[in-house]
N, C-alpha and C positions, 0 to 999 in steps of 0.2 A: 290493918286491912291489906291483904295481898292484892297485887296487880298482875296483869297479863300483858305481854307484848306479842305482837305478830309482825314479823319482819321478813322482808325479801331482800337478799343481797345479790347484786349483779356485778359483773366484771369477770375477772379470772378467778372465780371462787370455787371451782371444782378441780380436783386433782392436786390441791395444795394443802390438804390436811384440815380443811375448814371444819368439817363435821366432827372429826375427832377432837380437835382443839376446843370447839364450842361445847362439846359434851363434857370435856374435862373441866373447863371453866365453870360451866353451869353446876356440875356436881359439887365442885369446890365451894360454890357460893350457896349451896342448898336449894337450888332452883329445880323445878320440875317442868316437864314438857318434852319437846323433841326437835330435831334438826334433820332435814333431808334435802338431797339433791333433786332438782326438777329437770324435766326433759329439755326445757328452754335454755339450760346452762346456768341458771341461778340457783340460790340456796334459800330455803324457807325455814324459819325458826319460829316456834311457839314456845314461850317460856312463862312460867308463873312463879311468883315469890314476892318477897319484900321489895318495895319500890327502890330502895337504895341498892339492894343486891342486883336488881335488874339493870339499873343505871350503870353499876360497876361492870356487869356482864357486857353491856353494849360498848362501854369504853374500852374494855380489854380486847374485844373482838376488833374494834376499830384500830387500836394500836397495833395489834398483832398482824392484821391483814391489810394495813393501809395501802400497801403497794398493789394489792389485788382487787380491792373493792372499788368499783366505779360509782355505784349508787346503792342507797339503802332506803327502802320504803318501810316506814314504821307506823304501827297503830297501837295505841294503848287502850286497855280495857280493864274490866273487873275480872279477877280470877274466878275460874269455874270450880277449881278443886278437883278436876277430873283425873289428874295425873298423880302417880305414886312416886315416880322418879324421872330422870332425864335420860333420854336415849336417842339413838340414831334410827330413823325410820328409813326403810328401803322402798 
């Protein structure tokens, strides 16, 4: 059963390649969803896939951007299956 994460990252997370790195990691793990910058300076991520892959995604993002992330709000849910791939939303 696939799961869904909805996360908000804050800190210095814009202008450091966060969206492109998140997209690359997600695609490599077979996740679907999107990542986008928000006007408030934080980044929003919605991703669906296997629970282990989602946990791996979160850990890789944390490791890669540990110097930039100040806080992360995370919500888990059931996957909707609405996404075909993972991309960057504008």
